[in-house]
N, C-alpha and C positions, 0 to 999 in steps of 0.2 A: 351523111353524117348522122341524121335522126335515126336511121336504121341501125347504125352501129351502137348508138346510146341505148336504144331499145334492146339490142342483142346483149349488150353488157348488163343491163338491168335483169334480163331473164336468167343470165348466167349467174348473177349475184343470188337469185332467189332459188337456185337449185338446192334442195335439202342435203344435208351433210352426209346422208347414207348413199346418195346417188352421185356424189362428187368423187368419182373414181371407184373402181371396183377391184383393182389388182391388189395383191398382197402388198406390194411396195407402197400403194397409196394409203395403207393402213399402217404398216411398220414404220413409215418415215413421215407420218402425219405430224402436224403441229397443231391440229384442231382439237381444242379441249374436249370437245364431244366425242370424237373417236377415241381419244386417249381414255376417256371414262369407260367407254365399252371395252377396250382392251384390258383395263383393270378389272372390269366386271367378270369377264371371262376368266382371268387368272385367279382372282380372289375365290370365284365359285370352285375352281379346281382344287384350291388348297382347302377350302371348306369340306369338300368330299374326302380328302385325304385325312383331315383332322377327325371327321366324322367316322371314317373306317377305323381309326385307332380307338375311338370312343366305343364303337360297337364291339371291338375285342375285349375292352374293359368290362363292359356290361355282361357279355357272355361268360367271361371268367367269374364274375361275381355271382352268377346264378347258384353256385354251390359253395359251401364252406371251405372245401378243399381246392388246392391249386392244381386242378386237373386239366386245364386247357393251355396255360402258360407256365413257364418256369418263373422262379423268382426274378431273375434278371430279364426275362422276356416281359414280364408285367411291368417292371420298372421302365423298360424302353418303351412300352406301349403308352403308358400315361406321360412319359416324357415328350414323345413326339406329338401326342394329342396337344399338350399344352403349348409347346413351342410353335407348332403350326397355327393353332387356333389363335393365340394371343398376337403373335408378331406378323403372321401372314394372312390372317383373316379379319380378327376383330378391329385391330388398329387401322388398317387401311380400308375396311369395308365400306363405310358410309363417306368419309372425306374424300377418298380417292376415286370413288365411283360417282356417287350421287353428287358429292360437293364439286368435284371437278367438272361434271357436266352442267350444274345449275348456277354456281356462283356468278360467272360472267353474264348469264341470261338474267338473273335476278337483279343485277345491279346496272344493266344496259350496256355492257362492254362487249367488244367483238370477241375477245379471247382473254386468258390469263395474261399476266404482265409478262412472263417469261415463257412463251410456248416451247421453246427448244428445252429449256430446263425441265419443263413438264414431261415431255417425251423422255428426257434422260432419266427422270425419277422412275418411270415404268420400266426402262431397261435395267436399272440398277435393282429394282424389286424382283425382276425376273432372274437376273443373275444370282441374287441372294437365294431365291427360291430353288433354282437349279442345284446350287451348292447343298442346299439343305436336303433335296431329294437324293443326292449322293450319299449324304449322311444316313438318310433313311434306308436305302437299299444297301448301303455298306454295314448295316448292322444296328444303326441308331446310337443313342446315348441313354444313360441311366441317371441322369442328374436331376430330373424334374426340370420344369421351365424356368425355375428361379436360379439355377446354377450355383446353389449355395456352396460356399467354401467351408472347410477344405475338401469336401466331397469332390467337387468338380475340378479343383486345381491339383489334387493329389491322388485320390482314391478311385475315382469313377473310371468305368470301362467305356469302350467305344470312342468314336470320333468327336470327342468333346471340343477340341480346338476348331475343327471344321464347322460344328454346329455354332460355336461362339462367333466365328468369322461370318457365317451366314447372317446371323442377327445383327452383328456390327454392320455389315454392308447394307442391310435393309434399312438401318437408321439414316443413312444418307438420303435414301428416297424420301423418308418421312420429313427430314429437315428441309429439303428442296420443296415439297409440297407446301409446308407451313410458310416458308419464305415467299412463295409465289402467291398464296392466298392473302397474306399480310399486305403485300405491295399493291396486289390487285384491288383490295378493298379500299386501301387509302387512296390510290392514285387513278383508278379507271371508272369510278362511279360516273353515271350519266348525269347531265345537267338536271339539277333539281333533286338528285338523289342525296339528301342530307343523312347524317347519322340517324335522325329520328324517323327516316323513311326506309331504313334498311329492314328487310325481312329478318324475322328472328333466326331462321335457318343461317343466314349470313352471320349474325351476331354469334351463334354458337360456333361457327367455324372460325371466326376471328378469335374467339377465346381458345379454341383448341389449337390454333396455329401458334399461339403464344407458347403453349406447352410444348408442341413440336419443337420449336426453335430452342427454347431454353432447357428443357429437361433431357431431350434425347442425347446430346453430348455427354451428359453425366453417365448415362447407361453405357455409351460407347467406350469411354475410357476405363470404366469399371471392368467391363467384359475383356478389354484388351489387357488389363492388368492380370486378370484371371489366366488368360492365354499365356502371358509372359512367364507367370509363376509356374504353370504346368510345363512349359517347354524349357525355360531357361532356370528354373529353380530360384527365381527372385523371392525374397522374403517379404511379401506384401500382405498376405492373408493367413498363410500357414504359420501357426504358433511354433511349430518346431524350428522355423527359420526366423523367428523373431517378428512374424507378422500378427495381425489381429483379424480374426475371422468376423468379429462384429463390425469391423470397418466396412466389410463387403456388404453387409445387411444394411447399414445406414446408407451407403451409396446407392446400392440397388433399389431400395424402397424410396429413396428421394425421388428417383425416376418413375418406379413402378406404381407408387400410388397416384401420382399425377396421370400416369398411363391409364389408370381405371377411368378418369375423366376425359382422357383421349377418346376412349371407347364410348362413353355415356354422353358427352356433351353433344356430339353431332346427332345422336338419337333424340336428345331433348329438343333440338332444333327441328328435326323432322316431325315430332309429335306437335309441336306448335303450329307448324303449317297445316298438318292433318286435321287438327282440332278446329282451327278458324274456318277451313274450307268446308268442313262437314257442318258446322253450326251457322255458317254464312254471317259471321259476326266479327267485328274487330276484336282482337284478343283483349281480354280484361287485364288492365295494368301492364300496357306494353313495356314501359320503361323498367318496371320492376322485373319483368321476366328477362328483358335484355341485360340489365345490370346483374342479374342473378347468374347469368353465364360466366361474366367477368369475375364475380365473387367466388364462384366454384373454381375457376382456374387458379386465382390468387391463393385461396385458402388451401387448395389441394397440395401446394407445395409445403405445407406446414404440418402435415399429419402423419408422415412416414412412420414415426415412432410407435404408432399403435400396432404395428405388425411385430413389435418387439418386446411386448409386455413380459414375456417369459424369458427374455435373453439375459437378464441381469442388469439392464440399464436402471439408472437411478429412479427410485419410486416417485421423486418429485418430477422428473422429466416425464415418466409415464402419466402422471396426473395432468400435466400441461397438455400432452398429446391426446389424452382422453377428453379433455375440454375441447380442444380444437376439432377432434373427430366428430364431436356432437355439434359443433358450430357449422361445420361444413354441410349438415343436413338442412340447415335453414333456408339457404337459397334454393335447394332442391324442392323443399316443401312448398316455397313460393310459387314455383312453377306448377306443381300439382293444384294447389288452391286456385290459381288463376285459370288453368284449363278447365277445372270444374265450373268456375263462374262463368267462363266463355260458353260452355255447353248449356248453361241454364237459360231456359226460354229460347234456345236456338232453334232454327228450322233444320233439325237433324235429318242427315241422309244416312242410312245405315249401310253404307257401302263398305267393301272390304277394307279400304284404308283406315276408316274410322274403327272398325273391329280390331285391326292390328294395333291402333293407337290406344283403344281402351284396354286391350290386353297387355300392352306395355305398361300403362299406368298401374294396373293392378299388380303386376309382377315387379315393377320397379318399387312400389310402395312396400311390398313384402320384403324385397331385398334391402331397402333402406332401413326398415324397422329393425330387421335383424342385424343390419350394420350398427345401428345404435346400441343393440345389446352388445356387440363385439367391442364397442368403444368402452364399455364398462370393465374396469379392470378385474372385478371379481368373476364376471361371466366369462370373460376372455381366457383367464386362467383355466377355467373348467373345460371350455370347449376348444381350446387352442389345438390345432393340428388334428381336428376330428372332422367327420362328415358334415358338421354343423357349418363349418367354414367353406366347405366344398359347396354346399347348397346355397349359402349366402352369396358367394362368388358368382355362381351360375345364375341365380336369379337376377343379378345386376347385369352381368355380361352377356348371358345367352338369352335369358328372359327379357332383358332390357334391350340391348344392342341389336341382337339378331332379329327380334320381333319388330324393332323400329325399322331396321333395314328392309325387311319384307314390306312393311307398310309403305316405305318410301318408294320401293320398287314397283308396287302396285299403283301408287298415286301417280307417279311420273312415267310410268311405262308407256302410256299413250303419247306423252311428250317425246320420249326417247326414241320410240319406234314408229310411231304413227299408227299403231294397231290397238284394238281393244281386246282384252282377254274375256274369258268366261266369268262373269260376276258371281254366278251361283257357286261354281266350283271354288272361287276365291274366298267366298264367305265361309264354305265348309272347311277349307284349309285353315282359315284363321282360327276357327273353333277347335279343330283337331289339334293344331299347334298348341293352343292354350291348355286344353285338357291333357295332352301328352306331356307337356312341360311339367305341370303340376304333379302329375302322376310320377314322373321321373325323380323330381328333386325334392318335393315335399317330405317324402319318407326319410330322405337324407337328413333332414333337420332332426327328426326323431332319432335316427341311427347316432348322429353326432352326440346329441344331449345324453344318449344312453352310453356313450363311451367308445363308439366305434372309431378307431383312428383312420385317417386317410392314408392312401398309398399301401395299404395292405391287401393282399388277395386271399389270404388264409384267414378265416375269422371264426369266432365262436357260432355254433349252430343256431343259437337264439336269435341271430341277426338275419338269418336266411329269409324269413318272410318278407321283411322290408326291403332286403336286397333284390329279391325276385319281382316284387311290385315295382321297384324302381327300374328294374331292366325291362319289365312289360311296358312301362311308361315310355321308355326310351324307343321301343319298337313303334309305339303310336306316334311319337314325336318324329321319327324318321319318316313316317308316312306323311306326315303334315309338311315336313320340309320338302319332300320329294314331289308333292302335288303341284306347288307353283312352278317348278322347273318344268314340268310336263305341260301345263296349260299355257304358261307364257312363251314357251318355244313353239307350241301349237298355234298360237295367235300369229306368228311370224310367217306361217305357210301362206301360199297363194289365196287360199279361200278365207284368211282372217279379215275380220271387219276392220274397216278403215276408221281411224279416230279423228274427231273434229279438233280444231285448235285448242278448244277449251271444254273438255267433256265435264268437268266438275263445277263449272261456274265460278272459278276462282279468280282472283284479281291480281296476282303478281305479275311482274313484267315478263316472266317466262311463258305466261299463257297468252300474251299478246302476239306471239309469233305462230308460225304454222307448225303442225306436228307431222313429221319431225321438223326441227328448225332449220332454217337456211345455214349454209356453210359459215357465214359471218354473222349468224344470230339475228341481226336487224338490217333491213335495207337501208334504213336511216336511223341515225343514233336517236333514241327516244329522249323526250324531255318529260321528267317526272313532275307531276303537279300534286300528288297526294300520297299518302301512305300506302303500304302494301296491302292492307286489309280493309280497303274501301269497298264495302258490300252494299251496292243500291238494290240488289235483288231481293224480293220478297221471299221467293221460294228457290231452292236449288235446282239446277238443271238436271232433269230426270234422265235415266239411262235405262233402257230396258234390259233385262236379264237375257242372256243367250238362251 
């Protein structure tokens, strides 16, 4: 009997990567960690597709003449780039991969509350992605990622309805993920894991899950109405049929501005974890940072009208939206100040995760400050629909979310895979990405302020120098993004170095398990006796470079 118990304990401690090697063991798993890996693979594939479309755009813009793509071809290139990047990479990137993997580990749970729904969310995401690929290879769409009416409902060419259905289906995956996170955080916390002991990463995902559940249905019904108008001729948004095109903008941006925080809030949670681990200090003002996440989610529902300053809406409404758009910057600024205070007099370890976190802070601040400019009525009217908006959006979404995603991947890679990557190459990649990004998008601020409209591929010759500079930066940025793919995969080869359970000297619950974690996360349910940033160490754990 004792031998049987001993064998059961050993089986319990098998890490999740060794618990079955067949395809069926992966495609029918309900282990949140394996589902996170499935998401990681698929979002990476969509990132490569969206990046390929971006490469076509930057190649086209090297010259003032439209000599690579036709007018319609260019429209389809930026449309597929936007649709893929927003709904199939940026929104699921951190929550569905890093969040899926870590939330149960961080709160001491064996899995998410609804493991089968978790797997179903991945299958729904894949089904939506396959449909979008059919749209892509079938000629694409030329509506832009916003599907503005009546362009999308009446005039656009291509498989518009199929693209709308793909985004519509992907929304169910988002809703299921948000529901799963909310119930898990409420009901499955380990004994002693009070709200005041939740990691800030979990707080950020709690806030973003609220947006998942409340905002996504608004987008779903809006896109369904666009498809119905296009197919059935219903007069919802088309003014010729008695519809109102501004109604679409109100509904779309009511979702899509909170969607900005869907992309950014998880990134903010990642950076909080990276900063505290690098400084080996409890984060300064824990409750301010935690409540700031909730404040961003709540205020984010109230600022959609700042996208419509030139649409003809009431000047009084625009004034209110301008004020609220400035107000939403306050909780974001609180996080920046508190991270800075956390680093002050910390025992800093300049490893790659911290470099990515610092890069995020710089890029996010630049994007946030230009966001304040766009919240001002007078400035927004001047730069609306120019490359200034494109640069601002990318500083937040790409400079912010993608940089934090890479930081998270580097920080938790040893935990996810049990392997250590080449630290020197990782530091170089972080610097290459930072330089390449600024070289790509900072010239676009100048282009936009000088009057270069977005979505044009034929432009006056005086803009060419800045466009060439931007395209050159994109090449460097592509190199920076490719480097982690190479050395992270290289670390998985048989010669890769094994990772200890806690290579960073961090204090969260996820670091109390082996690397990679056991199938059921914990051999015994842990009892939490202190907060997530209880740092007794005087110095961080050193890790030799490769």
